[in-house]
Structure formats: structure tokens, C-alpha cells
N, C-alpha and C positions, 0 to 999 in steps of 0.2 A: 318688511312687515312685521308689525306690531301686534302683541297679545297673542302669540301662538302657545304661549304657555298661561296657565292660569296664575292671579296675583296668590302669593303665599304669605303666610305669617312669618315674623322675624324668627320665633323659634323654630318653625320647621326649617327655615334656611341655615339655622347655627347646627340643627341635627344632621342637615344633608350634607354640610361642609366636613363636620366630622366624619361621617361615613366615608364621604371621598378620600379624607386622609386614611383611613384604616382600608381604603379597599386594594385588595391585591391582584384583582382580575384586571388585565389591562383594558379589554373591550368593555368591561362595565365600568371602568374608571373612566373611558372615554365618553360613555353615556351620562354619566354623572356632571361631568365637564362641562358637556353639551347644554344639559338644562341648567345648570349653575348660570353658564352665561348668558342665555336665555331670560332668566330670572332676574339678572342683572341689566337687563334692559338693552343688550346687543342684539341686533337685526340677524336673522338667518345667514346671511352672506358673510357677515362680520363673524359670526360665531364659527362657521365652517373654516373660515380662513384660520381663525384662532386654534381650534381645536386639531386640524388637519384633516378634515373630513370633507364629502361632497356636501352641497348643500342639500340635495335630495335625502341626506341620510339625516340631517339636522332635522328637516320636516318629519320624518320616518319616526325618529325617536320623541320628538314632540308630540306626535298623534300618539302615542303608545303611553307617554307620561299623562295626558290628558284623560284618556281614557281608563288606565288603571294606576295613576298614581306612580309612587317611586317601586313599586313591585312590577311594573311594565317596563323597567330599565333591565331587568334579569333576563338574561339570554332564554329564549324559550326552548332551545334546542335540549335543554336538559329534561324535555317530557318525550324525547325519542327514545328512551330506554338505555341500558346499560351501554358503555362506550364498546365498538366493535373491535379497535385496534389495540386490545388490552394486552398484557403480559403473555398471557397462553397463547394467543393468536400469533403474535410476532415471534415466539419462541418456535411454535411449529412451521411458521413461514420460513424462519432460517434454516431449518432441517430440510424443507423442501426445495428451497432453492438450491443448498448445497446439493442436492443429489440430481440425477440424471431424469429427465421426464419418462423416459422408458420405464424406470422402476415404479412409477406410477400409473402404467397401463397407456401411456401415450405412445404413438408411433413417432412423432417428431423428437428428434434428439435434443432440440434446444427450447428451452422456456419462452413463451409470450406471456404478457400479462392475463390475456384472456384464460389461456390454460391454467395460471396459478390461481385465478378467481374461482375456476371451476373444482379445480384440485383441492382448494381450501375449504370449501363449501363441503366437499365430500368428507374431509376431516375432522373440521371443527362445527359445521352445521352453520357456520356464519358466512351470510353473502354479502360480500361489498361489491361497490361499483369499480370499474377499472381505474378511474382516476384516485379512488382511495387506495387501490392496491398500489397505484405509483408512491403515494405517501407512505403506505406500509414498506414498501422496499427501500425508500431513503431514510426511514426508521431504524432499519436492521442494517444500514449501511452496504446495502447491495448495488452493485455495480455490473454494467455490461463490459466484459473483457475479452480477452484472446485466450482460450485455453491453452495449456503448456502439453505439447507433444512427450509422450513417455512411454518407454518400454519396460514391460513387467520383468522384475528381476528373477530368473530362472532358479535360484535357490529356494530350498525349503524356506517357510517363513521363520522356523526355529533357528536355522542355521544363520540365516541372514541377521537374525536379533541378536544372536550370541557374538557375532563378529562385530556390529556395531556397539554393542555394550562394552566389548573388550577394548575398543578404541577410544570411546568416551572415558573410560575407566582410565586409561593410560594417558590422556590429556589433563583429567581432572587430578590425577596423582602424581603428575610428573615431576621428580626429582629436579633440586636446584641447578644440579650440574648437568641435566640434561635438556634437549630441544625437541619440540615436538612441531613439524610444519605440514601443513596442506600443500599438495604439489598438483600443479596440472600445467596445461599448454593451452595457448589461445592463438588464434590466426588474425592477423591483420591485413586487409585487404585495401589495395588502393580504389578499386572500384566501392563506393560507399556501401555499407549496409542500408538499406532504405527502411526507416522507422515512423512511427505516428508522430505527427506534429499539428498544433493549432494552426488552422486556417480560416478566414473569413468566407462568408456565403459567396459562391460563386467562383472562388479562387482554389486551385489546385497547385501548390509549391513544386517547383522542380529542383532536382538537385543533379547537377551536371557532373557525369561521371567521364574518366579519362580516357575509357573504351577499351584499352589493353590494360588488362589487370596485372598487378603485380602483388607479390605477398611477402610476408615477412612474420616470422614466428617467435613467439616468447615462450620460456620455461620460466614458470613464477612459483615460489613457496612463501606460504604466507605463516608467519610465527602465531602458533596457537596462543602464547601468552602475551605477546605485546602487539598483534596485529600488523607487525611491519613485514612489507612484501621485498623479497629478495627474487632479481629475476634476471635471464640472460636472453639474448637475442640471436638468431641464426636465419640464413635464408632457407633452410630446408628443417622439416619436422621430422629428424630421423633420430636415433639412438645418441647421436654425438651431441645432439641439442640436450637431450636427458642427462648425458654424463657431464656434460659443462654445467648444468644445473647443480649436480652432485659436489663438484670439485669448488664451485663457488660457495656453497653450503659450508664445505669444510674449512674453506679460507674464512668466511665471514663468522663462523663459530669455532676458533681455534681451541678455546677452552672448554668447549662441551665435550664430556665422557661419551656421548652417545647422541646421534641426530635421528630422529624418528621421522621417517618419512610417511605421511598418510595420502593414498594416491590411488588413481583407478585403474583399471586393467589393461590400458592402451598398450598396444604390441610393442611399441619402443622401448617399454618399461621392463622387457621380460627376455631381450635378446642376449646372446651370448657375450657380447661387447659389454654389456651392463653387468653381467656376472662377473667376467673377468676383472673389471674396474673395482667391484665390492672386494673383490677376493684380493685385497691389498692392504698396507698396514693403515692407510688412511681411510681406505674404503671400508675398512671394518668397523669404524666408528658410526657408520650408516646403517639403519635398519628399515627394511621398507614393510610397510602395513597397508596391503591392498584391500580396499572398499569391496563390499559384494558388488556384483555386476549391475550396470543400470542404476546407480543410487548418486546422480549427480549433486541432490539436495545436501547428500551428508559431507560433501567436499567444501568446505568453507571458503575457498578460494575463487569458487564460482560467482558469489557476489560480488567479488572485486572485479571479476572480467566483465559483469553486466554494466557495472559503474563504468569501466573503461570505454565499453561500447556506448553507453549512455552520455557520457561525456566528450567523447573524442571521435569514434570511429564511424557512429551512426550518423549518415545525412551531411558527412563532412565534406569540406569545399577545398582540401588539399589537393594541388595540381600534380605533386610528387611524392613518393614515398620517403624521401629524405624529410622534407617537411611534415609528413604525416607521423613518421618515428620521432622527430622532435616533439611534437604535441604529446604523443605516447608517453615518452620519459618526462616531459614537464607534469602531465598529470599523476603520474605514480611517485614522484619525487614529493609532489605537493602533498599527495594522500598521505606518505609516510611521514611527513613532518606533523601533519593533524593527530595521526593515530599515534604516533610516540611521544608528543606533546600530551594527549590525554591520558595515556598510559603512565607517565612519570607524574602528572597530577595527581591521579588516583591513588598512585602509589606512595605519594610524600605523605 
């Protein structure tokens, strides 16, 4: 269809092209390009293909240009008032999402978008649509996830913070001839842990299990300075496993004047066998630093065990324990190569 925009003078076309070149708004630039193509004699269909919009959009932009001229190309939504999803709104939304709905008077313990809309209206006075709330949640990088179960530490807050501060100071001011490691144990199950995975619509993936479960146990120690992981293996999680870990550390760090173990309060760390092992010439090089109860996030080795489960044990397809342990060792050795290479690169 010809003539859907009026004929313009050459001087207008020059000025129009100049404004197109300096336009920073992507949507407005698309409208300028649409009109410029029409001015140059292209049809609505060819213009739509060249600009990358629908033919109906071309006719709508042309109609606004005929009626209002160049000012008709400006986004009329600016007349709607101030932007609702401003910094204050998003900051308040971040605080609300991080809290429990019951703190805001709701009976339901998990948030819905509709509840967030009502809560934010009470807090900020700004009412948004549910779809706008979805955009707001995306802007603050909120996500739907599975909460982590936790047990509250029974210690007084002051006592807990004091112990954690002492451990952090130990690690931060560690003498060159001493070593600090984060120690913990992990279970390896032949029956795989089931974890989240991507699936297409209508599909539910299956994870074959051997049926009769079999277990192995690792005791590991993560070097606080280098990130290297030292570990031992056993068929039972007893004090013997922990004692094997102690002797492995003594052999791994023969020149260390003192080896500091940061660890939790699991029962195998407190037995008489352990005390007797520590009360030997080699054992006296080791000093245990117990974390407050129920503070797994303060034990830096926990992230390594999470990576092990994610990379090896979760949804695994190994048919026997020998194959599974081979994959566990492969992952831990590869991890050590990477972290030590990075440590030496930064130290160089």
C-alpha cells in the first residue's frame, strides 16, 4: 500500500535521519526506522520485514505519524506517571521476599505473587499487577527454591560469636609453619541420592537403584590456605575413621609445627580412643578447634561435599560400590589439581 505516510521535505528527512543516529531508546529507534523506510517508498510489508516488526505495527506507527507528526513516535506510556518498579520499591520487595510471610500477618508460610502484591501495597502504597510483580521478582533476582532445614544453635549468641571469631582469627593469622584444616565426614551411598534435573514436558526421568544399599565413608580435611583436600576412606564411620584422618594429616604435613583441625561436635571426635591418639608425640602436633553446635555453614569443607554429591553421587548410574568410589576419587583428585594450580598461580 503506497502513501501511508505524507510526503516530506528533504530538510525534514535530513533532520529525521540525524535524530535516528542519536536515538538511544531502542523502541523509539525502531519507530524512526519504520517511518524512514516508508518515506523512502517501501511498502508496509517490506518495511515490516526490514525493521523486524509485524505489518500491523507498521500501520499503527504510520497512523500516529500522520496524526501527530514526529512527536507521535514517542512512547505515550510516559504519561502514565512515575515508574512503579523504582529503586525504593525493589529494595522493599527484596526485604519482604527474604522474610517469612507470617512476619507480615499471613497464615500461609510461603509467598505467592498475589500475597506479595497485597503486602507491597501496604508497605509502599504502590499497587502493581501480578505480571508486573513477576518482572519485579526477576529484577531482584528472586527465585523459587527449596529451603534448607537447620537446627538452631543452643549456645548463647555471644558465646557462639566469640568461638567463631576465635576460629576466624586463627585462620587469618596462621603462622607460616602451621596448618589449619576444616575436617568433616561424608557418606557415600550406592543407592543414589535423588536430586533435581531438567526434564522436558510430559517426561519424568528415572534413576535406577541397585536395591540393596551399600555405604562407604570419607573423612576429609580441607586446607584453609591452599584449598587442597586430604581424605581417607573406611567401611564404617567410627573413631577409627577419624584417627586414620589424623595420622594422614601428620604424614601429609611432616614439617608443620602445629596442625589445627576445625571440626564439628560429632561423637566420633570425642571418644577415649581419639584422646589417647592425641596424647602421643605425633598426636600433640594436632589441636582440635570445635565449632559451636549446628553451625555447618562455618565448616568450609561442607561446600566440597556438596560439589561431590552434585558431580558424582546424585542420580548416579554406577552399578557397584567399586565403580562409584572410582568416580569419587577421580573427582576429588581433579578438584585438587584445579585448586592447587589456582593457589600457585595467585601466589606467584
